[in-house]
SEVOKOL-541029 format. One record per residue (C-alpha): chain; y negated, x, z negated. Coordinates in pm, 1 decimal, padded with zeros to 6 digits. Layout:
<atoms>
   dovo         c2         c1         c3
      A          Y          X          Z
...
</atoms>
This chain:
<atoms>
   dovo         c2         c1         c3
      A   -01856.5   -00969.9   -00619.5
      A   -01729.3   -01240.7   -00391.8
      A   -01675.3   -01217.2   -00014.3
      A   -01911.9   -01427.0    00192.4
      A   -01900.7   -01481.0    00565.6
      A   -02175.3   -01340.1    00786.2
      A   -02142.7   -01576.7    01082.2
      A   -02366.0   -01373.9    01310.9
      A   -02167.4   -01050.8    01277.0
      A   -01831.8   -01224.5    01219.1
      A   -01774.8   -00992.8    00925.3
      A   -01731.8   -01037.1    00554.4
      A   -01984.2   -00871.7    00332.6
      A   -01985.9   -00846.3   -00042.1
      A   -02245.2   -01003.9   -00264.6
      A   -02336.3   -00945.8   -00626.1
      A   -02258.6   -01226.5   -00863.0
      A   -02493.1   -01346.9   -01132.5
      A   -02331.3   -01521.5   -01425.1
      A   -01971.8   -01630.9   -01445.5
      A   -01710.2   -01575.6   -01173.8
      A   -01764.6   -01824.8   -00897.1
      A   -02139.7   -01857.4   -00961.8
      A   -02309.6   -01735.8   -00643.9
      A   -02666.1   -01834.7   -00729.6
      A   -02918.4   -01571.2   -00634.6
      A   -02667.8   -01345.5   -00460.6
      A   -02782.2   -01050.3   -00253.5
      A   -02605.2   -00840.9    00006.4
      A   -02441.4   -00533.6   -00142.4
      A   -02596.4   -00195.4   -00079.0
      A   -02254.3   -00066.1    00031.5
      A   -02297.6   -00243.2    00360.2
      A   -02085.8   -00450.3    00592.5
      A   -01709.5   -00431.8    00550.4
      A   -01501.3   -00521.4    00858.5
      A   -01345.6   -00863.8    00836.8
      A   -01004.6   -00722.9    00927.0
      A   -00989.8   -00551.3    00588.7
      A   -01010.3   -00882.9    00407.5
      A   -00735.9   -01124.9    00505.9
      A   -00890.3   -01417.6    00685.4
      A   -00652.2   -01681.4    00551.8
      A   -00719.1   -01913.1    00262.9
      A   -00528.3   -01696.1    00016.8
      A   -00844.0   -01499.4   -00051.4
      A   -01085.5   -01790.0   -00074.0
      A   -01262.0   -01765.2   -00406.7
      A   -01111.9   -01429.2   -00503.1
      A   -01342.5   -01197.9   -00692.6
      A   -01345.9   -00855.4   -00527.1
      A   -01520.6   -00522.8   -00535.7
      A   -01565.1   -00245.6   -00283.5
      A   -01482.2    00109.8   -00376.9
      A   -01605.1    00412.2   -00183.4
      A   -01371.4    00710.2   -00176.9
      A   -01480.9    01050.1   -00039.6
      A   -01167.3    01072.4    00176.1
      A   -01114.7    00711.3    00271.2
      A   -01459.2    00552.9    00288.5
      A   -01501.2    00185.7    00199.6
      A   -01183.0    00033.2    00062.9
      A   -01133.0   -00325.8   -00047.2
      A   -01002.4   -00369.7   -00397.3
      A   -00862.1   -00611.2   -00646.8
      A   -00888.7   -00988.4   -00638.6
      A   -00927.0   -01066.0   -01007.1
      A   -00819.8   -01427.8   -00976.3
      A   -00550.5   -01555.1   -00739.4
      A   -00662.0   -01874.6   -00571.7
      A   -00326.0   -01990.1   -00437.5
      A    00025.4   -02005.5   -00574.2
      A    00177.0   -01828.5   -00274.8
      A    00072.8   -01557.4   -00031.6
      A    00243.4   -01503.5    00301.7
      A    00308.9   -01153.2    00436.3
      A    00413.9   -01199.5    00796.8
      A    00303.1   -00874.8    00957.0
      A    00274.3   -00510.6    00860.5
      A   -00102.9   -00539.2    00828.4
      A   -00061.7   -00817.5    00571.0
      A    00140.4   -00579.3    00355.8
      A   -00116.8   -00305.3    00410.1
      A   -00391.9   -00532.6    00282.0
      A   -00194.4   -00585.3   -00038.0
      A   -00161.2   -00208.6   -00084.0
      A   -00538.0   -00180.7   -00041.5
      A   -00597.8   -00377.1   -00359.0
      A   -00479.1   -00072.0   -00550.3
      A   -00794.8    00114.5   -00447.7
      A   -00997.8   -00020.7   -00738.7
      A   -01146.6    00291.4   -00898.3
      A   -00880.8    00286.9   -01167.4
      A   -00992.8   -00043.6   -01316.9
      A   -00650.7   -00203.5   -01274.9
      A   -00445.0    00084.3   -01137.4
      A   -00299.7    00175.0   -00796.9
      A    00035.8   -00001.2   -00840.1
      A    00108.5   -00370.4   -00786.2
      A    00437.2   -00554.2   -00825.5
      A    00484.3   -00911.9   -00707.0
      A    00793.5   -01128.4   -00696.3
      A    00865.3   -01281.3   -00357.4
      A    01116.5   -01419.7   -00112.6
      A    01210.3   -01267.5    00222.7
      A    01336.0   -01478.3    00512.9
      A    01306.6   -01517.7    00887.8
      A    00981.4   -01641.4    01036.6
      A    01148.6   -01969.5    01136.1
      A    01255.6   -02035.9    00777.7
      A    00910.2   -01943.6    00648.8
      A    00746.0   -02222.8    00846.8
      A    00893.0   -02488.3    00616.7
      A    00966.8   -02283.1    00303.4
      A    00873.7   -02437.4   -00030.4
      A    00881.4   -02185.0   -00312.9
      A    00964.8   -02451.6   -00569.3
      A    01262.2   -02608.2   -00390.2
      A    01390.9   -02358.7   -00131.1
      A    01406.5   -02026.2   -00314.9
      A    01784.9   -02040.8   -00351.3
      A    01854.1   -02145.2    00008.5
      A    02088.4   -01949.1    00230.5
      A    01898.8   -01681.6    00420.7
      A    01636.8   -01640.8    00146.3
      A    01636.7   -01306.7   -00039.0
      A    01458.9   -01276.8   -00371.9
      A    01287.2   -00940.8   -00413.2
      A    01003.4   -00752.8   -00578.3
      A    00732.7   -00598.7   -00359.1
      A    00606.5   -00271.2   -00507.7
      A    00283.8   -00134.9   -00356.4
      A    00134.8    00211.1   -00410.7
      A   -00214.6    00304.4   -00296.2
      A   -00295.9    00662.1   -00205.8
      A   -00545.8    00936.7   -00271.0
      A   -00836.9    00822.0   -00486.4
      A   -01055.4    01048.0   -00698.5
      A   -01039.0    00872.2   -01034.6
      A   -01063.3    01065.8   -01358.7
      A   -00738.8    01045.1   -01553.6
      A   -00544.2    00884.4   -01267.4
      A   -00263.8    01065.9   -01084.7
      A   -00392.9    01004.6   -00732.4
      A   -00588.7    01324.4   -00671.9
      A   -00544.5    01627.2   -00450.2
      A   -00305.0    01796.5   -00693.6
      A   -00070.6    01497.7   -00668.7
      A   -00099.3    01515.5   -00288.5
      A    00013.8    01878.3   -00297.3
      A    00298.9    01809.2   -00538.5
      A    00435.8    01520.8   -00337.0
      A    00373.6    01684.1    00002.1
      A    00592.8    01975.2   -00103.8
      A    00864.7    01730.9   -00218.6
      A    00797.4    01813.0   -00583.1
      A    00772.3    01593.4   -00889.1
      A    00444.7    01441.2   -01005.7
      A    00301.5    01216.7   -01273.8
      A    00267.4    00943.7   -01009.2
      A    00640.2    00965.4   -00932.3
      A    00736.0    00958.7   -01301.1
      A    00503.3    00666.8   -01365.3
      A    00629.7    00446.9   -01084.4
      A    00990.8    00530.2   -01170.9
      A    00922.0    00421.9   -01529.4
      A    00735.4    00107.8   -01419.4
      A    01029.8    00000.6   -01201.6
      A    01313.1    00092.6   -01437.4
      A    01158.3    00067.7   -01784.3
      A    01369.9    00370.2   -01880.4
      A    01161.3    00514.2   -02163.4
      A    01411.9    00786.9   -02245.8
      A    01408.0    00924.4   -01890.8
      A    01030.3    00895.5   -01854.2
      A    00910.7    00944.8   -02211.8
      A    00559.1    01064.6   -02130.0
      A    00501.2    00771.6   -01895.6
      A    00628.6    00530.8   -02158.4
      A    00388.5    00676.1   -02416.4
      A    00087.8    00640.2   -02186.2
      A    00164.8    00317.8   -01999.6
      A    00339.9    00114.3   -02267.0
      A    00535.1   -00195.0   -02161.8
      A    00276.6   -00438.0   -02025.1
      A    00104.2   -00460.6   -01689.1
      A   -00265.5   -00385.2   -01666.3
      A   -00337.8   -00731.3   -01531.2
      A   -00068.8   -00988.5   -01469.9
      A    00243.5   -01136.9   -01628.0
      A    00511.3   -00880.7   -01537.2
      A    00614.7   -00609.4   -01778.5
      A    00753.4   -00261.6   -01722.0
      A    01118.0   -00264.9   -01613.5
      A    01231.5   -00498.1   -01336.0
      A    01557.3   -00689.3   -01391.9
      A    01848.2   -00459.7   -01311.1
      A    02014.5   -00535.9   -00980.1
      A    01692.0   -00671.1   -00828.9
      A    01609.4   -00620.9   -00462.4
      A    01300.7   -00408.8   -00402.4
      A    01068.7   -00331.9   -00112.5
      A    00856.0   -00023.8   -00184.3
      A    00549.3    00040.6    00026.4
      A    00248.9    00271.1    00018.6
      A   -00043.3    00416.5    00209.3
      A   -00089.8    00792.5    00253.2
      A   -00002.3    00954.4   -00082.6
      A    00136.5    00618.7   -00193.2
      A    00377.3    00624.7    00100.9
      A    00501.2    00969.1    00001.1
      A    00559.5    00853.2   -00356.2
      A    00733.7    00540.1   -00225.7
      A    00987.0    00753.6   -00036.4
      A    01042.5    00976.4   -00337.7
      A    01082.9    00679.0   -00571.9
      A    01348.7    00534.8   -00341.3
      A    01539.3    00862.3   -00385.7
      A    01535.0    00860.0   -00767.8
      A    01881.3    00812.8   -00918.7
      A    01747.9    00581.2   -01189.7
      A    01609.5    00355.8   -00916.7
      A    01900.3    00377.4   -00672.2
      A    02167.4    00324.6   -00936.8
      A    02008.9    00012.8   -01084.9
      A    01832.3   -00159.2   -00793.8
      A    01883.2   -00245.7   -00430.0
      A    01605.1   -00075.5   -00235.8
      A    01602.0   -00285.0    00080.0
      A    01301.3   -00138.4    00260.1
      A    01052.8    00144.8    00237.2
      A    00739.3    00091.6    00447.2
      A    00470.6    00359.1    00471.6
      A    00132.9    00382.2    00641.8
      A   -00008.1    00718.7    00744.9
      A    00243.2    00912.8    00533.3
      A    00457.0    01221.1    00600.7
      A    00835.2    01208.9    00600.7
      A    00994.1    01291.3    00262.5
      A    01333.4    01262.5    00089.2
      A    01506.0    01200.9    00420.3
      A    01863.8    01264.3    00306.0
      A    01845.8    01114.7   -00044.3
      A    01632.1    00803.5   -00003.7
      A    01777.0    00452.9   -00023.1
      A    01650.4    00166.0    00191.5
      A    01554.5    00122.7    00554.5
      A    01245.9    00333.4    00622.4
      A    00966.9    00248.2    00865.5
      A    00678.3    00495.0    00885.0
      A    00383.1    00337.1    01065.4
      A    00154.4    00604.0    01207.5
      A   -00154.0    00586.7    01425.7
      A   -00124.6    00835.1    01710.8
      A   -00452.9    00999.2    01609.4
      A   -00367.0    01023.6    01238.0
      A   -00289.9    01378.7    01127.1
      A   -00188.3    01293.8    00770.8
      A    00169.5    01184.2    00859.3
      A    00241.2    01544.4    00960.1
      A    00101.4    01710.2    00647.4
      A    00406.4    01799.0    00438.8
      A    00654.4    02079.6    00399.7
      A    00864.1    01940.3    00685.8
      A    00585.8    02038.8    00923.3
      A    00500.0    02366.2    00751.9
      A    00867.4    02462.6    00772.2
      A    00856.0    02413.0    01146.4
      A    01011.6    02066.1    01155.5
      A    00721.8    01906.2    01342.7
      A    00956.4    01738.2    01588.2
      A    01151.7    01577.8    01302.6
      A    00833.0    01438.9    01150.1
      A    00713.4    01330.2    01491.9
      A    01021.7    01141.5    01604.8
      A    01103.5    00963.9    01277.4
      A    00810.7    00717.6    01287.1
      A    00665.4    00412.5    01463.0
      A    00341.1    00488.9    01646.4
      A    00058.1    00291.6    01799.7
      A   -00276.5    00394.2    01942.2
      A   -00559.1    00241.5    01742.9
      A   -00822.9    00368.5    01984.4
      A   -00964.3    00642.7    01762.8
      A   -00975.3    00922.5    02015.7
      A   -00751.1    01217.9    02088.4
      A   -00384.7    01172.3    02003.0
      A   -00205.0    01427.5    01788.5
      A    00020.6    01639.7    02012.2
      A    00381.0    01720.3    01939.8
      A    00522.1    02063.5    01857.1
      A    00313.2    02373.8    01808.0
      A    00004.5    02217.3    01965.0
      A   -00034.8    02019.4    01644.7
      A   -00136.8    02329.5    01452.1
      A   -00400.3    02421.5    01711.3
      A   -00545.6    02073.1    01698.9
      A   -00542.5    02069.5    01318.6
      A   -00744.2    02391.4    01314.8
      A   -00983.2    02255.4    01574.3
      A   -01026.9    01933.6    01376.7
      A   -01162.9    02128.3    01081.0
      A   -01462.9    02228.9    01287.8
      A   -01537.4    01918.1    01490.4
      A   -01671.7    01572.2    01414.4
      A   -01366.5    01363.1    01499.7
      A   -01307.5    01035.5    01319.6
      A   -01043.0    01090.6    01051.1
      A   -01099.0    00775.3    00846.9
      A   -01048.2    00545.3    01145.5
      A   -00691.0    00640.8    01235.9
      A   -00586.3    00699.4    00874.9
      A   -00737.1    00385.3    00721.5
      A   -00880.2    00134.4    00967.7
      A   -00597.5    00133.3    01222.4
      A   -00328.7   -00003.5    00990.6
      A   -00524.2   -00318.2    00905.7
      A   -00589.1   -00406.4    01270.3
      A   -00388.3   -00712.6    01382.3
      A   -00431.9   -00627.8    01748.5
      A   -00279.1   -00281.5    01712.1
      A    00010.3   -00377.9    01483.7
      A    00077.6   -00737.6    01589.2
      A    00435.5   -00660.0    01697.2
      A    00545.4   -00523.6    01356.4
      A    00683.0   -00753.9    01090.4
      A    00635.2   -00714.3    00715.0
      A    00921.6   -00463.0    00691.5
      A    00761.7   -00243.5    00958.5
      A    01021.6   -00339.0    01219.4
      A    00882.0   -00366.1    01571.4
      A    00956.3   -00709.6    01713.8
      A    01111.2   -00799.8    01378.3
      A    01109.5   -01152.1    01240.5
      A    01103.9   -01105.1    00863.2
      A    00841.4   -01274.4    00646.0
      A    00782.8   -01240.7    00272.4
      A    00630.8   -01525.2    00074.6
      A    00496.4   -01397.8   -00256.5
      A    00472.8   -01587.8   -00581.1
      A    00110.4   -01493.8   -00636.1
      A    00123.0   -01597.0   -01001.2
      A    00348.5   -01295.8   -01071.0
      A    00125.7   -01025.8   -00919.0
      A    00071.7   -00753.0   -01175.5
      A   -00123.2   -00426.3   -01164.5
      A   -00008.2   -00110.6   -01340.0
      A   -00197.2    00203.8   -01432.9
      A   -00093.1    00550.0   -01312.7
      A   -00227.1    00793.4   -01573.7
      A   -00228.5    01170.5   -01569.5
      A    00030.6    01272.3   -01825.6
      A   -00106.1    01609.3   -01936.9
</atoms>
């Protein structure tokens, strides 16, 4: 399926392809309906990409994997650009929920003239790997289900955590089961398991993926062998606060309950979860209150018809809401990452039982 522009609605919708990729003869509008244009980046980086739409019972319509990169580079200037990259991991397990892409971080001024071929070693340019983790998705044999949510939300280990730790480090002896199931190659793309030791890393994730990102940044095998520069999460609870490496920015819509659903809240540390985050109002109704009122509202939410997908999914891809946050999640920050799109690689996240 390839995105086509519906000029009347100013949205992208997805059409079925007949024949080879790129052949759009006889296309028809998908029966999964209109997908908001904000979910698909509007720049030329996605022109010609082959995409699908996946429908998740918790998350609704989610964009997924571009099978063919159309450009050599991809610019991540704002937090919503990074969120769109995470979204490609929601692909029904075809490629896997993890992506790793080599890139270069710099100020926005430097990015205006940056040439990846000639300027990558310039002063003020930091080479890094961007690791993205998508969240809850009901896929048979993939460690992104409710059980993984519960394991991570209680600060426990999980197959997802073991898998991403193995993918980053390549340490087969420490993560033997992951090594047996994943092997050494990426699902789709040129990178292999095990990033070069000493590399800079930005780890980011949505929902469950954001919880795993925080836990991965606290793993000794990761911290001892890599420089975790940033951890950026979207709609995720606070985890591994005292052991995590890297500057953390938790982006949370004010109406999103999920960022409060972990043991920190259940243990009575609602204020800690509440204060350690960056919040914006995406316009999805009643804001989540602080303190004990949160529990009352959570109980009430179980019986009403409030929009839960909007604040937990749609808000974070909205440029209007998050326009002041740079790619590291810093409000009024000026960091930009330019990715070498030819290195983007997907990795599977199998159940290990």
